[in-house]
Residue, then its C-alpha position, 0 to 999 in steps of 0.5 A: m508557614d514552614k521554613l523552605k527546605n534544602d531540596e526546594i531551594e535546590m529546585f529553585l536554584d537548580f544546583e545541589i547544596p554541598n553537605d559541608s557548605e557554610a551557607s544555610f537556607c533553612s534554619s539559622d541562629d538569625d531565625d530566633i532573632d527575627a521571630d522575636n522582632s516579628k511583632t514590631i514589623n509594621d506594614h511599611q516594612v513589608e512594603n519595603s521588603q517587597e521593594l527589596l525583592v523587586e530590586n534584587i530580581s531586577d538586578f539579576l534579570g539585568d545581568m541575564d539580558s546578555d546571557i540568555r540562550f533558548t533551546d527547543n526539544n531538538n537541541k536547536s539553540y537560538e541567539p543571543d549566545g550565553d551559558i544560561i539555557i532556558d528549557e520549557k520544562d524548567v520554566y514550568d517547574f519554576d513557575t509552579f514552585f513559585k506559585n505554590i510559595l505565594l499560595q502558601t503565604q496567602i492561606d497562612n495570612n500572617r504578615q510576619t511570615i509573609t515578610e520573612s518568606i519574601v526577604d529570604l527569597g529575595q536574598s536567595t535570588s540575589t546570590q544566584t549567578s548567570n550559570q543558573i537556570l531561570n526563565p525571566i519571561s515566565l516569572p510572575l512578578e505581579a503575583s509575587i509583588s502584590p498578594t491578592n488578599n491585601k485589599k487595602k492599598t497603602s501609600s507606597s503602592s505607587n512605588t510598587v507599580s513603578k517597580t513592576n513597570l520597570q520589570k516589564s520594560r526589562l522583559s520587553n527589551t529582552s524580547a526586542l533583542l531577540k527580534s532584532k536578530n530574527k530569532k524567535p523564542y521556542t514555542l510549543p508545536k500546536n496539534v492542528k486537528k483536521n476538520i472532518k465533515q460531520t455527516k448528517w444522516f436521514s433515516g428512510r431516505d433512498n438514494k437520489h439516483i433511483n430512476s437514473t444512474p450516472t451515464f457511462t462516458g467511457n468507450k470500449s476499445i481493443n488495441v489487440n489485432v484480432k483479425g485472423a488471430t490465433p491463440y498464440s498471436v493474441f498471447i504474444q501481444l500481451f506477453t510481448e517480445p521485448l519481455f522475452e528479450l529482457i528475460r533472455t538477457e538477464t538469464i545469460k547475465y546471471a549465468v555468467q555471474h555464477g561461473k557459467d561463461n559458456f552459457n547461451l540461450s536463444m529466443k526460440e529456446l527460451k520460448v520452448f522452455f516457457g511452452i513446456n512449463i505451460a504444458m505442465t499446468y494441464i498435463k500433471y505428473p508427480n515429478v518433473r523428470m517423469y516427463w522424460s522417462s524412458q518407460e513406455g506409457l509414461r514418457m511425454n513425447l510432446i515435452a521430451d522431444a522439445m528439449t532435454c531434461n538437463r537443458f530444461a533444469e539448467i535454464k530453470r536454474f539460471i532464469h532471472f529478471a533483474d541484474n543483482y549487481e544493479k540492486p539499489q542501496e536503499v531497497n524500498d521496493k521489496y519486489w525489485k527482483i521481478r519489478p521489470v517483468i511486473d512493469i511491462l505486464h502492467n502496461s500491456f494489460h492496460s493498453a490491450i483493452s479499455t477498462s470496462h464499465h463495471i469493475a471490482i477491486d479485491e485481493m489475490m493470493v499467490p500460493f507460497k510457503g517458502r521463506s520470504s518477508m513478504k509472505q502473508y497469511l489470510k485465513s479466509k482464503p483457500k490458499k492461506w499462505g502466499f503473496k498478496i496482490w491488490v487487483q482491479a478486474g472486470t466482470n469477465g475476469y480480465v485483470h486491468c490493473f494490479e499492485l503487489y502488497q509490500g506490507a504497511l508503509k511507514n510515515n504514510k499517514s493519510l485521511f483514507g488510510p493505506i488501503g484507501e490510498t491503494v484503491l486510489r492508485l488502482c483507479h488512476s486510469i478510470e477517473g472522470k468516466n462514471h465507472k462503477l466500482f465494487m469493493d468489499n468491506l475491507f476497502t469501504t470508508v466514508p472518506l474514500l467514497r467521497k473522494l472517489k465520488s469527486l473523481n466521477i467514480d460511482v462506488l458500491g460495496t459492503l460495509r463494516l458498521n463501526r466505520v460509520t459513527g452513530i449509524e445504528n441510530y438511523l437503521v431499524k434494529d435487527k429484531l424488528l426485521n423479518r427475512g427480506n426486509c431492509s432499512i435505509a439511511t442516506s446522508d446529506d451528500n447522497l451516501t446510502i447505507v442499506r441494511w438487508k436481512d437474509t439469513k444474517l444482516v448484510h450492510t451496503i454503502s453506495t454513492y448511486a445505489g439504494a433499496h429501490p427498485e427491489d426484486t426477488t431472489s430464491r433462498y433456501d429456508r431451513k425451517e420449511k426445508k424448501r426454497i422460497e422467494v425473498t425480496r432483495p434490494f437493488s444494491i444487493r443485486e448490483y453487488n452480486k452481479f458485478m463483484g466477482g471479477v477477481d474471484l473469477m480470475d482466481r478460479m481460472i488460474a486454479h484450474y491449471p496452476h503451475g504446481f511444482k515447488n520452487k524455493k525462489w519466491y520470484l519464480r512463483i510470482f512470475f509463473h503466476f503472472l504468466n498464467i494471468s497473461i494467458v487467461n487475459s489473452w483467452i478472454i480477448y480471444k473468446e470475446n472477439c475471435q472464437d469461443i473455445s475452452l481455456l484448455e484448448f487455448k493453452a494447448s494451442i499456444v504450447w503446440t505453436i511454441l514447440q513447433i517454432g522452437k523445433y527447428d532451432t533446438p540443437k540436437r545431441g550427439r554425433p550426426s547419424l550416418s544413416s540416409e534420410s530415406d532409411l530413416q523415413k523407411k524405419k518410421r512413417k510419419n503422419v501428416s500434421i497440421v502446420v500452425p500459421e506462425i510457421k506456414y506464413d513466416n516466408k523463411g526456409h520453405y523449399p520443395s523436397k522430393t520423397t521416396k514414397s511409393q505412393a503419392s500424397k494429396c496436395q494440401n493446397v486447397k485449390c489443388t486436387s492432384r497427388t504429389r510425392y513432394i513435400c515442403k521441407k520446413c512444414s513437412t506437408p505434401v505440396c506440389p512444387e507449382c502450389m508452393e507459393d499459393f500454399h504459403t501465402e496468407 
């Protein structure tokens, strides 16, 4: 066997040997003498050398009992205190090094070489101090004392065993010392793997709910007052008065913080500002200031007469929704600037009507190309740049619940993934009622479907096959399917996967829907250049019928969007949710009051808001010297219809006599006479005797 080299000894002792050191652990003058006397060494001398090694190591371990300190990877030390640090890496290196020495001695099978190695190693061990690194617990004493290839036991083997037992007792004393002080030695962390259920699939088996799907146990309720309601009265129950008050307060506070101490804003003036913004969604001009143009045929009197251009720009500059001085130190919520508005709308959408039986979850985009860290890019969307919102909506497009996407969350590992956790949060109000939930292949996973099923929520969605391991073995291959054919596989816990071939393969997964009952649908055949009837599975029919709720809301908003650019990202999100509030109000009004178009609904809200704010908007300039009669002679006004919100408010309705040459017909339904009196607030011809009856609902 080759001599131990300096680097090996340094590795064993864990300190460098100086070049000018007088000590030598490799070649020396004594080596030649030992080699000459090697032939005279007998078996008894070998056993004595083993005993010498054990005694030296025993003495060394005895000195270390009070100097051992264990450390883990986090640099946390365990008692007893001392200077010797035992690290798992050092233990491993020493153990490997020591076993390599023994293995080399066994292969060499030379008693003389074995004797020299053990004696040299024993001498090296005896010279170590308590400042050297060693792990007494991991020291393979038995392997070093008795080589495996020595089959013949000598008379001194009992002495060797006794020495070994002595070493074990020393080690047990060391562990007992650690336990006495309630400190455990360092142990490696165990990687505990979760026991994921292995799904068993059955090819050709359909879902158990073929003939009867789970019964819906929820109730349809409307918490909005729709009796005799107007578009504005329904809208104000979703976009509530406390929300207007919050915006007014934060806007004034923001203006004062920016040096505008004399800035003031009334509630009616704020509503007029929002009414003008709503009107701009369906009356499109290339530039905002064109609405106030002095050119005839371009000026929009509906907007220009309600508020001046400079006042509109001033309110738009200071509009705000949260106090900047109350910004949290650790900003975990990236949408904190608009969070108060989001929370109020979220609650009002939930409380207005109950969640419908069939609902869909999908993503919605708020178009925005400005600077923001929350901006996303989705190449499959018509508006590719903007803010992403997770939305839960009914089949009629009504948004019940939503959540703004803030990017991937750190330290949030879950069996369902971040998207699966989002789905569970959106379903917080529909648990236990057998709602039917529809999703696309971005959301559907087998663990998520099992979790929703345990919450009594039935699920149907498209599927990415790579999310179900080995499912290809249970479905018919693409080449063997003709157009209209399908293949099914169901798991032991009733999850059904349907493969249907149309122009391409379509895969669905569901907890309640399978292939039957089938029906037919019309498809265009490119080869025959005509429409043909194609067989369609039940899951495909259900998905096409109930999945498009979020897309329907997107389409309604896209008809009349708030199109003016703004560098403030929170304003773009706010006006998007303002449009969602209007569409939600329109859906409630259309289903419970009157079936009108969305354009008529928006126009009615704008007209009511502008009429309410008309009597509160301050006028510019000096008061006119002309009398009221002179102004009426200059311009003749047509009789306009009074909105109910002004007609029945019981404030400021007084009769006023006009100087008209001809009397007008009284607008009270029960009166047929003509009069020269009008209501001063409504500007409507009403007899003084009919004033009370006319303003009573």
